[in-house]
C-alpha positions in Angstrom: 75.8 53.4 -1.7 72.7 55.5 -0.7 72.8 59.1 0.5 74.1 59.4 4.1 71.4 59.6 6.8 71.9 61.6 9.9 71.8 59.8 13.3 72.0 61.5 16.7 73.2 59.9 19.9 72.8 61.9 23.1 75.0 61.3 26.1 77.6 60.6 23.4 80.6 60.9 25.7 79.1 58.3 28.1 79.6 54.6 28.7 76.7 53.2 26.6 77.5 55.5 23.7 81.1 54.3 23.7 79.9 50.8 22.6 76.9 52.0 20.6 78.7 54.5 18.3 80.9 51.8 16.9 78.0 49.4 16.3 76.1 52.1 14.4 79.1 53.4 12.4 80.1 49.9 11.2 76.7 49.1 9.8 75.1 46.9 12.5 72.0 49.1 12.7 71.2 50.6 9.3 72.8 48.0 7.1 76.2 47.4 5.4 75.4 49.8 2.5 74.0 52.8 4.4 76.4 55.7 4.8 75.7 57.9 7.8 76.6 61.2 9.5 76.8 60.9 13.3 75.6 63.8 15.5 77.2 63.4 18.9 75.3 65.5 21.5 76.4 66.0 25.1 76.5 68.7 27.8 79.2 71.4 27.7 81.4 69.9 30.5 81.8 66.7 28.4 83.1 68.3 25.2 86.7 67.5 26.0 85.9 63.8 26.4 83.8 63.9 23.3 86.8 65.2 21.4 88.5 61.9 22.3 85.5 59.9 21.1 85.6 61.8 17.7 89.3 60.9 17.4 88.6 57.2 18.1 85.8 57.1 15.5 88.3 58.6 13.0 90.9 56.0 14.0 88.4 53.2 13.4 88.6 54.0 9.7 85.0 53.0 9.1 83.9 53.1 5.4 80.2 54.0 6.2 81.0 57.0 8.4 80.6 60.0 6.2 80.9 62.6 8.9 80.9 63.3 12.7 79.4 66.4 14.3 80.1 66.8 18.0 78.0 69.5 19.7 76.4 70.7 23.0 73.7 72.5 21.1 70.4 70.5 20.7 69.4 72.5 17.6 72.6 71.3 15.9 72.4 67.8 17.4 68.9 67.1 16.1 69.2 68.9 12.7 67.7 66.8 9.9 68.2 63.5 11.8 66.3 60.3 10.6 67.1 58.4 13.8 67.7 59.5 17.4 69.2 57.4 20.2 68.4 59.3 23.4 70.9 57.8 25.8 71.8 60.8 27.9 69.9 61.2 31.1 70.5 62.1 34.7 71.7 58.9 36.4 70.1 57.9 39.7 72.6 58.8 42.5 72.7 57.3 46.0 69.9 58.6 48.3 67.9 59.8 45.3 64.2 59.1 45.3 62.7 58.0 41.9 60.7 61.2 41.8 63.9 63.3 42.1 65.3 61.4 39.1 62.0 61.9 37.3 62.0 65.6 37.9 65.6 66.1 36.6 64.9 64.0 33.5 61.6 65.6 32.6 63.5 68.8 32.1 66.1 67.1 29.9 63.5 65.4 27.7 61.4 68.5 27.4 64.3 70.3 25.8 65.1 67.3 23.6 61.5 67.0 22.5 61.4 70.7 21.6 64.6 70.3 19.7 63.3 67.3 17.8 60.1 69.1 17.0 62.0 72.1 15.6 64.9 70.4 13.8 64.5 66.7 13.1 62.9 65.1 10.1 59.2 64.6 10.7 59.5 60.8 10.3 62.4 60.6 12.7 62.5 57.3 14.7 63.2 58.1 18.4 64.5 55.5 20.8 64.7 56.5 24.5 67.4 54.6 26.4 67.9 57.0 29.3 65.8 56.1 32.4 63.0 56.2 33.4 62.8 55.4 29.7 59.1 54.8 29.2 58.1 58.1 30.9 61.0 60.0 29.3 59.6 58.8 25.9 56.2 60.1 26.8 57.5 63.5 27.9 59.7 63.8 24.8 56.7 63.1 22.5 54.5 65.6 24.4 57.0 68.4 23.5 57.3 67.3 19.9 53.7 67.5 18.7 54.5 67.7 15.0 56.1 64.2 15.1 53.7 61.2 15.3 53.4 59.6 18.8 54.2 56.2 17.2 57.7 57.5 16.4 58.7 57.6 20.1 59.7 54.3 21.7 61.4 53.2 24.9 64.0 50.5 25.1 63.0 47.2 26.7 65.1 45.1 24.3 67.8 44.8 26.9 65.3 43.0 29.2 64.2 40.8 26.3 67.8 39.9 25.4 68.4 39.1 29.1 65.2 37.0 29.3 66.0 35.1 26.1 69.6 34.3 27.3 68.2 33.0 30.6 65.8 30.6 28.8 68.5 29.5 26.4 70.9 28.8 29.3 68.2 26.9 31.2 67.5 24.6 28.2 71.1 24.3 27.0 70.4 25.7 23.5 71.9 28.4 21.4 70.4 31.9 21.8 69.0 31.9 18.3 66.8 28.9 19.0 64.7 30.8 21.5 62.0 33.1 20.1 59.1 35.4 21.1 60.0 36.0 24.8 58.1 39.2 25.8 58.7 42.0 28.1 55.5 43.7 29.2 55.3 47.1 30.9 57.8 49.5 32.4 61.6 49.2 32.1 61.8 48.9 35.9 61.6 46.2 38.5 57.8 45.9 37.9 58.3 44.8 34.3 56.9 41.3 33.4 59.2 39.0 31.5 56.9 36.5 29.9 58.2 33.2 28.4 54.8 31.6 28.2 54.2 32.7 24.5 57.8 31.8 23.6 59.1 28.9 21.5 62.3 27.0 21.4 63.9 24.8 18.8 65.1 21.5 20.2 66.6 18.8 18.0 65.3 20.6 14.9 61.6 20.9 16.0 59.9 23.9 17.7 58.4 23.5 21.1 56.6 25.9 23.5 59.0 27.2 26.2 56.4 26.1 28.8 56.6 22.5 27.6 60.4 22.5 27.2 61.1 24.1 30.6 58.3 22.0 32.3 58.6 24.0 35.5 55.9 26.7 36.0 57.3 27.6 39.4 60.6 28.6 37.7 58.9 30.6 35.0 56.7 32.5 37.5 59.4 33.2 40.1 63.1 32.7 39.6 63.1 33.6 35.8 61.0 36.7 36.4 63.1 37.9 39.3 66.4 37.2 37.6 65.4 39.4 34.6 63.8 42.1 36.8 67.0 42.4 38.9 69.6 41.8 36.3 70.6 45.5 36.0 71.2 45.7 39.8 73.2 42.4 39.6 75.5 43.9 36.9 76.0 47.1 39.0 76.9 45.0 42.0 79.5 43.1 40.1 80.9 45.8 37.8 80.3 48.8 40.1 78.8 50.5 37.0 75.6 50.0 35.1 75.1 47.9 32.0 76.7 49.6 29.1 77.9 47.0 26.4 74.6 45.0 26.7 72.5 48.2 26.7 74.3 49.4 23.5 73.7 46.1 21.8 70.0 46.2 22.7 69.7 49.8 21.4 71.3 48.6 18.2 68.9 45.6 18.0 65.9 47.8 18.6 66.7 50.4 16.0 67.8 47.8 13.4 64.5 45.9 13.7 62.5 49.1 13.5 64.3 50.1 10.2 64.6 46.6 8.7 61.5 44.8 10.0 60.9 41.6 12.0 61.0 38.1 10.5 57.7 36.4 9.8 56.2 34.9 12.9 58.7 36.7 15.2 58.1 39.6 17.5 60.2 41.9 19.6 59.5 44.0 22.7 59.3 47.7 22.5 58.0 50.4 24.8 55.3 52.0 22.6 52.3 54.2 23.1 49.4 52.1 24.3 46.2 51.9 22.2 44.4 50.0 25.0 45.5 46.6 23.8 45.5 43.9 26.6 43.5 46.2 28.9 46.5 48.6 29.3 45.5 52.3 29.9 45.7 54.3 26.7 48.6 56.7 26.0 51.1 55.4 28.5 54.4 54.2 26.9 54.2 50.4 27.7 56.3 47.5 26.5 54.3 45.3 24.2 55.3 42.5 21.7 55.3 44.1 18.3 55.9 43.1 14.7 57.4 45.6 12.3 57.0 46.1 8.5 58.1 49.0 6.4 59.3 50.9 9.4 55.9 50.7 11.2 55.3 48.7 14.4 52.1 46.9 15.3 51.2 45.4 18.6 50.8 41.6 18.3 47.2 40.7 19.2 45.5 37.7 20.6 48.2 36.3 22.9 47.1 34.4 25.9 47.4 36.2 29.3 46.8 33.9 32.3 45.7 35.2 35.7 49.4 35.4 36.9 50.3 37.5 33.9 47.2 39.7 34.3 48.3 40.6 37.8 51.8 41.4 36.7 50.5 43.6 33.8 48.2 45.5 36.2 51.1 46.2 38.6 53.4 47.6 36.0 50.6 49.7 34.3 49.8 51.2 37.7 53.4 52.2 38.2 53.5 53.8 34.7 50.3 55.8 35.4 51.8 57.2 38.6 55.1 58.1 36.9 53.2 59.8 34.1 51.2 61.9 36.5 54.4 63.0 38.3 56.1 63.8 35.0 53.2 65.8 33.7 52.9 67.7 37.0 56.6 68.7 36.7 56.0 69.7 33.0 53.0 71.9 34.0 55.0 73.6 36.8 58.1 74.2 34.7 
């Protein structure tokens, strides 16, 4: 057994964390031999609820869980952490404009960026789940200048998992047979779920998804819209936003970041743009990445047809506008 690593989850008394904490503590993310100390950060009014979560973690009797630290103090929450799941954010309420949400969240992620900068390990891996995730990741990084920009990522793995499951269902194959479905852009309704670089294994042999589906109209319309609107569909049905699936996606994202991707396979992550595929630099944009030794690299040379180009430009434009709004709020704060 290795030395325990410290892992923080924010919004730890919330819905997503309720599923996520168990996945982390039982070894799904950092492996079956990695002991860990969980830092559970939430706001002061949630401390009573958090106490119940701490009791439940104890009652799970998990061999890898070496300690639990519940706190409302960001300095304690981020102290010496090697991995951070930033789940807590202001949820969008009825009648709220996106810029209202952005303004409230900028303040939260400014505080968390500063706390990471001052307290976390300098090689901490930060995953932002709280929405608007891409822009929150950018803000957080801005206020943590001593931590490399590459160490701040936003979650689009839920969208990738949704897209992969749609293709698997369409083709009547198991989920593990579908590979390299990409989410480009913002974790919003402008994202572009792209199956055109994907492969599927049918009767033991790999085929392109385009060839297997044999219906471009479906791939350009119904498939894209289903994935873009899946979160809203879950809310309509469940009367609450995606929690179990979001937790699973956060677990997948961080596991691949620590353990690496398999040869020839890539995953979608919101990462800081280096200008690849004509995307403006320095926005946090979802790209296909491959990961080795804890370092992600954007997959190069994939084909982008005219339809895809149009979709990438729309989502990039939205991100530039969000970034401007966020930085204006930062400057006035």
